[in-house]
C-alpha positions, 0 to 999 in steps of 0.5 A, spaced: 446 697 680 440 700 683 444 702 689 449 705 685 444 709 681 441 712 687 448 714 690 450 717 683 443 721 684 445 723 691 452 726 689 449 729 683 443 733 687 448 735 692 453 738 687 447 742 684 444 744 690 451 746 692 453 750 686 446 754 687 448 758 693 453 763 689 454 770 690 457 774 685 458 782 683 462 788 682 465 793 687 466 800 685 467 807 688 463 813 689 465 815 681 463 808 679 470 806 678 472 798 679 476 797 686 481 792 685 483 787 690 478 789 695 477 784 700 470 780 701 470 776 707 465 771 710 467 771 718 462 765 720 466 761 714 473 764 715 473 764 708 474 770 703 476 772 696 479 779 693 476 783 687 479 782 680 482 788 675 475 789 673 472 789 681 468 783 680 468 777 685 465 771 686 463 767 692 462 759 692 460 753 696 456 757 701 451 754 706 443 755 706 441 760 712 443 767 714 450 770 713 454 776 713 459 779 708 464 784 710 466 788 704 473 793 705 478 797 701 483 801 704 481 808 705 473 806 704 468 805 709 467 798 711 460 795 709 457 789 712 451 786 708 446 780 711 444 775 706 439 770 706 441 764 702 436 758 700 439 755 694 440 761 689 444 765 686 445 772 688 448 778 684 450 783 689 454 789 687 457 794 692 459 801 692 464 803 697 464 810 700 471 814 701 472 815 708 479 818 711 478 815 718 475 808 720 469 809 723 466 802 723 469 795 724 466 788 724 467 785 731 466 778 734 467 778 741 460 781 743 457 774 741 455 776 734 458 778 728 456 785 728 459 792 727 461 796 733 455 801 732 451 795 733 453 793 740 450 796 746 457 795 749 463 799 746 468 794 743 474 797 741 478 795 735 486 795 735 489 793 728 496 790 728 498 794 722 506 795 723 505 801 719 500 804 725 502 801 731 508 802 736 514 797 735 516 795 741 519 789 745 513 789 750 507 787 746 502 789 752 505 796 751 502 796 744 495 795 747 496 802 751 494 806 745 487 804 746 484 810 751 482 806 758 487 801 757 494 801 761 499 795 763 502 793 769 510 791 768 516 788 771 520 790 765 519 789 757 518 782 758 513 781 764 507 785 763 499 785 764 494 789 761 489 793 765 482 796 763 479 801 767 483 800 773 482 792 773 487 787 771 489 780 772 483 775 774 478 781 773 479 781 766 479 775 761 484 774 756 482 770 749 486 767 744 482 767 738 476 766 742 479 761 747 479 762 754 487 763 755 489 760 762 497 761 764 497 763 771 494 770 770 493 771 777 499 775 778 502 781 776 509 778 776 507 773 770 507 775 763 501 776 758 503 770 754 501 772 747 505 775 742 503 779 736 505 775 730 499 772 726 494 776 730 490 781 725 486 785 730 485 786 738 478 787 740 477 790 747 471 790 751 471 795 757 466 793 762 463 787 765 462 781 760 460 776 765 454 775 761 458 772 755 464 769 758 463 768 765 467 769 771 474 773 770 470 778 765 468 782 771 472 788 768 473 787 761 475 782 755 481 782 751 480 778 745 486 777 740 483 775 733 488 771 729 489 773 721 484 771 716 486 765 711 489 766 705 484 768 699 481 762 695 486 760 690 492 763 693 498 762 697 501 768 702 505 770 707 511 774 710 517 775 714 518 780 719 524 782 722 525 787 728 531 790 731 531 794 738 537 799 740 535 799 747 535 792 749 539 790 743 533 786 741 532 782 735 525 779 733 524 774 727 518 771 725 516 767 718 509 765 716 505 762 710 498 760 709 494 758 703 487 756 701 483 752 696 475 752 695 474 748 701 481 747 705 485 752 708 491 752 713 498 756 715 504 755 719 508 761 723 514 761 727 517 766 731 523 768 735 525 774 740 531 775 744 533 781 748 538 783 753 538 787 759 534 794 757 537 801 758 533 805 763 532 812 762 539 816 763 543 810 760 544 805 765 542 798 764 537 794 769 540 787 771 536 781 769 531 785 765 533 780 759 528 775 756 527 770 750 521 767 747 520 762 741 513 761 738 510 756 733 502 757 731 499 752 726 492 752 723 488 748 718 481 748 716 475 745 712 469 749 709 463 746 706 456 747 705 454 744 712 459 749 715 466 750 717 471 746 721 478 749 724 483 746 728 489 751 731 495 749 735 499 754 739 506 753 742 510 759 746 516 758 750 518 764 754 524 765 759 524 772 763 529 775 767 526 777 774 529 784 777 530 782 784 535 785 789 538 778 789 539 778 781 541 785 781 547 784 786 549 777 782 549 780 775 555 784 773 555 783 766 549 785 761 547 779 757 541 776 754 541 769 756 537 768 763 541 764 768 539 766 775 532 768 778 528 767 772 521 764 770 520 759 764 513 758 761 511 753 756 504 753 753 501 749 749 494 750 746 490 746 741 483 748 739 477 746 735 472 751 732 466 749 728 460 752 725 454 748 723 449 750 718 442 746 720 437 750 715 435 756 719 439 754 725 446 755 726 450 751 731 457 753 734 461 747 737 468 749 740 473 746 745 480 747 747 485 744 751 491 748 754 497 746 758 502 751 761 508 749 765 511 755 770 518 754 773 521 759 777 529 759 778 533 762 783 540 761 783 544 757 778 540 751 776 536 751 782 528 750 781 524 754 786 517 753 783 514 748 778 507 747 777 503 745 771 496 748 769 491 744 765 485 746 762 479 743 758 474 748 755 468 747 751 462 751 749 456 750 744 452 756 742 445 755 738 443 761 734 435 760 733 431 762 727 431 770 726 430 775 721 434 781 719 432 785 725 433 780 731 438 775 733 437 769 739 442 765 742 442 759 747 449 757 750 452 752 754 460 753 757 464 749 761 471 748 763 475 743 767 482 745 770 487 741 774 493 745 778 499 740 779 506 741 783 511 737 779 517 734 782 516 736 789 520 743 789 522 747 795 516 752 794 509 750 793 505 756 792 499 753 790 496 746 792 494 741 787 487 742 785 481 741 781 476 746 778 470 746 774 465 751 772 459 750 768 454 755 765 448 756 761 446 763 758 441 766 753 442 772 749 437 777 745 438 782 740 432 786 736 432 792 732 426 797 732 425 802 726 432 801 724 434 806 729 434 803 736 437 796 737 436 793 744 441 787 747 439 783 753 441 776 756 442 772 762 447 767 765 448 762 771 454 759 773 456 753 777 463 753 780 467 748 784 474 748 787 477 742 791 484 742 793 489 737 797 492 739 803 500 741 803 504 739 809 504 736 816 498 739 820 503 739 826 507 745 822 502 751 822 507 755 818 507 751 812 500 746 813 494 748 808 488 744 809 484 741 804 478 746 801 472 744 797 468 750 795 462 751 791 459 758 788 453 759 784 451 766 781 447 769 776 449 775 771 446 779 766 446 786 762 441 790 758 443 795 753 441 799 747 444 803 741 440 809 738 442 812 731 439 819 732 442 820 725 447 817 720 453 820 724 450 820 731 450 814 735 448 814 743 450 807 747 448 805 754 449 799 758 447 796 765 451 790 767 451 785 773 458 781 773 461 777 778 468 773 779 469 768 784 476 768 788 481 764 784 486 759 787 491 763 789 487 768 793 484 762 797 490 758 798 497 762 797 502 761 803 509 762 801 514 766 798 513 769 791 518 774 788 519 779 793 514 778 798 511 772 802 503 771 800 498 769 804 491 767 801 484 767 805 480 761 804 474 765 807 474 770 801 467 770 797 465 772 790 466 779 787 459 782 785 460 788 780 454 793 777 456 797 772 453 803 768 456 805 761 454 811 757 457 813 751 456 817 744 459 817 737 460 822 732 463 821 725 463 824 718 468 822 712 474 826 715 472 826 723 470 822 729 469 823 736 467 818 742 466 820 749 464 815 754 463 815 762 462 809 767 461 807 774 463 800 777 460 798 783 464 792 786 462 789 792 467 784 796 473 787 791 479 782 792 486 785 792 493 783 795 496 788 800 502 788 805 500 787 812 506 791 815 509 785 818 515 781 815 517 773 816 523 771 820 528 772 814 525 779 813 521 778 807 515 783 807 508 779 808 502 780 803 495 778 804 489 778 800 483 781 802 476 784 800 473 791 801 467 794 797 469 799 792 468 803 786 471 805 780 469 811 775 471 815 770 471 815 762 475 816 755 475 821 750 477 820 743 478 825 737 480 824 730 481 828 724 483 829 717 482 836 715 479 837 708 483 842 706 490 838 708 488 830 707 495 828 707 495 830 715 492 826 720 491 828 728 488 824 733 488 825 741 485 821 747 484 822 754 483 817 759 481 817 767 479 812 772 479 813 780 478 807 784 476 807 792 474 803 797 468 804 801 472 807 807 475 812 803 482 809 801 484 808 794 485 802 790 492 799 788 494 799 781 490 805 778 493 808 773 494 816 772 490 820 768 493 820 761 493 824 755 495 822 748 497 826 741 498 823 735 500 827 728 501 823 722 503 825 715 502 821 709 504 821 702 502 816 696 509 817 694 515 820 697 522 819 694 523 812 693 518 810 698 511 808 697 505 810 702 510 814 706 508 816 713 511 821 718 508 820 725 509 824 732 506 821 738 506 824 745 504 821 752 502 825 758 501 822 764 499 826 770 501 826 777 498 820 781 497 823 787 491 818 789 495 811 791 493 805 795 495 805 802 501 801 801 503 805 794 507 811 794 505 817 789 508 817 782 510 824 779 507 825 772 512 825 765 511 826 758 514 822 753 515 823 745 515 818 740 517 819 732 517 814 726 517 814 719 516 809 714 513 806 707 514 801 702 520 800 697 519 797 691 524 792 688 522 789 681 515 787 683 516 786 690 513 791 695 517 791 702 515 795 708 520 798 712 520 803 718 524 806 723 521 809 730 524 812 736 521 811 742 522 816 748 526 820 744 528 825 749 531 819 754 526 821 759 528 818 766 521 816 769 517 811 773 510 809 771 505 808 777 504 801 774 511 799 774 512 794 779 520 795 778 518 801 783 519 796 788 527 796 786 527 803 784 528 802 777 526 806 771 522 805 765 526 804 759 529 810 756 530 811 748 529 806 744 531 806 736 527 800 732 527 798 725 522 794 722 522 790 716 516 786 713 517 782 706 510 780 704 509 775 698 503 772 695 502 766 689 495 765 686 493 760 681 
């Protein structure tokens, strides 16, 4: 009986304490009018709510300790409040100021949940709002609206992002904070992540090895998943996209729900595209691709923390534009049959946050499995490999005050590459790779204007491979390898708010990247070339300095950034000038001390007298050179972009109607690498219109866009289709339909 009473008392005291951590308040605008359906979101807990008809809100089931709360409303400046909870009820009223341009977003990729202005490293945020982004079959193309970001493409289905001239293994791709591994070393392999279920993309331009280790030497792209539904609601949407250029169709459906403690959702999608039309109207054989995806998640939040589980599956079948395919395909179709690659990727991740008084602990792990198959002639397997990766991390947030943050962490991953079914070509050997690291981060603010960030990291990596072939056959034999690498990385940066509108930022970072499996061991045909690795390659070491400033008012923003990146032992692949006995060009991986330098500018204005008009222009420039004066490969041309956008709350039958005009000017790229050729510049023009249509109580989003309006015949300098004298896609008319829905208790 005593035990029963004791248990009841403990349960009762738990619920009493639980109820004490409660935040309520009201959200109003500058005229003290309530804001209805404003978003209140706690990033650490992955939970949120919306304000009611009188602007009031309530947050329950909150843990003790320091949390950050994000308050946002369309057309207002986002506000972030830091609250220290210790078993009490807090009333927090918020007034959101009007802003015609978005000036400060909360970001998570920099190691802390903080605003862009608080980070010494500039983190760009790209919102994947279908009304704002370019609708295209090629998701990587959407990222190129960010100045300093480009893409290497082999048609619409196969694209790789480029940040300030660095790509492939020199930049790290994160799927919701999880290191994404899908044979990203090659420009012939796709990004592997689609745009649906992704709310924001955060982009670090510059070395981020301190936070993420090797492969982040050139930057990080983090695809942030959509927020859970507001507490007590079920929400979702159906998207359909149609593309004239590739006869493409995309369907995607997602639904999610949340109670006070539980949340979850599921999303399924399909893409199908035929061979695209080049500028001028001729179709490009085998540029077709098809894709299927499933994304699910479930989570639980309580006073002790938040526990989240995600599972993503992606299947891609991507035609490869090669001379054999061009010669062997006589009809424009969408089904892949010859000379294509198929990737099947499974990603299961667990992301957990524990509140332990003044301490906070992140415990995250993920298992990923990617199978890569290259097909030649009909039903002929050329390459079949599987890459399995187990990654894990622990981050301890030490006790801190309003002006400081202290983090200690451990990260690691174990990876196995396996050749399956003894296929004709074994491009990479069977291998085991391990990486372990420890790091510490410190952030502190002084007199509310100056914020310093610094940190140090040490990594230990090993690569072990099995031999391939017979030692008596020098052409095919590859000896076993056992490689060990160790390296320090670190950074020191600061932000200084001279005024509320003017911010200066500076950062010095030392990063590194170890040679990857392909660079060390490749020996075999891969697409249009025969690739040789070099087992004697040494790690790259990067030393970059970044300087930038940011100015904003309610209707204007201006950003200017410059960088200088010195990379010792930079690794890249280059032709030798020789050929195999069958006439395939031979390429080898090699190293050279190199430098990359340049910058970006962004100007965005809503004229005070014409508030419905929006104008933005960006410029980006990067130059990459070897120490001997030769230029580096895959360096994009200088680019200038303009966007003019008109918005109206109601126009005819459209609500929140808009009309946009976008222009891209790519300059001549007359500084090619020794194995490249110069590329003439070009100008592209896009136009789009859309808005919401009300059908009874349902709002439906519709838009029509025309990309490459003038059907320009051009080749981008980073297009690998230049190898087969193929042009980039011509005019494309796209139609986008989104049907959102929501149910509430």
